[in-house]
N, C-alpha and C positions, 0 to 999 in steps of 0.2 A: 760592192765588189771587193773581195779580199785578194790582194795581190799575193799574199803569202801562200795561197793554195795553188798558184800557178807559177812556180819557180822551177827553172830548168837550167842545167849547166850549158855552156856554149857548145860543148861536144854533142849534146843531145840535139841542139838546134841544127848543127851541121849535118847530123845523120838523119834527121826527120823534118827537114825544112818544109817540104811539100805538105806533109800531114799537118804540121803545126799551122801553116798558113791557112789551110782549109778549116781547121778547127777554130782558129781565132776569128776568121771571117764569119763562120756559122754561129758561133756562140757570142761574139762581140766581147769576149773576155780577154783582157790583156795578159801578156806573158812576161815575166821578169827573167832575164837571162843573166846568169852569173858567170864570172871568170875568176878562177882561183878562189872560189867560195864567196866572192863578194859580188853583190848586185851591181851590174854595169849598165844595162839598158832595159827599156820596156818596149815590147813589140805589141802593136795594136792594129786593128783593122782601120782602113782609111776613112770609113764613114764616121766611126767613133772619134777619130782624130779631128776630122773636119768639124764635127759638132762641138767638140771641146774648144777648138780655136774660135768658133763663132761665139760660144758662151764667154770665153775670156775677153773677146772684143766688146761684148755688151757690158760686161762687168767693168771694163776700163772706162767706157762711156759713162756708166752710172757713177763711178768714182769721181770722174772729172766734173760731172754735173753737181755732185754734192759739194765739191771744193768751190765751184763757181757760186753756188748758193751762199756758202759761208762768206765768200768775198763780196757778195752783193751784186755779182755779175749775172743778171737775169735777162732773158729775152722771151718774146711771145711764143706761144705753142706752135704757131705756123712756122716761124723761123727755126725753132728747135727741131721740128720734124723734117724740114728741108735739109738742115745740117746733118741730121742723123742719117737720112737716106744717102747723102753724098759720102759720108764716112763709111757706110756699109758697102756701097759700090766700090769705093777706093780700096777697102780692105779685101774684098773678094778679088780685085784685079791685081793685088800685090803678088809679086813673085818672090818666093823664098829661096 
């Protein structure tokens, strides 16, 4: 996905909000909104955002796991899977 192909000024967003939301939802392509010629925000559909957040959570877990292995902090597969399930449930229940 190239964000450079989907750049619009904030004035365009204001004038075409409904159309842009429909397009972003249908294409799943993010939109970069500029203000005074400078990129300020990225607009994306909720499903893509949620998927990205889930991916980030898994990457954090993997990073912590690698750190624990280096430190010699290991536990059984059963304990690991139980902990992972608890973290995923907690992450999904977090309110931002």
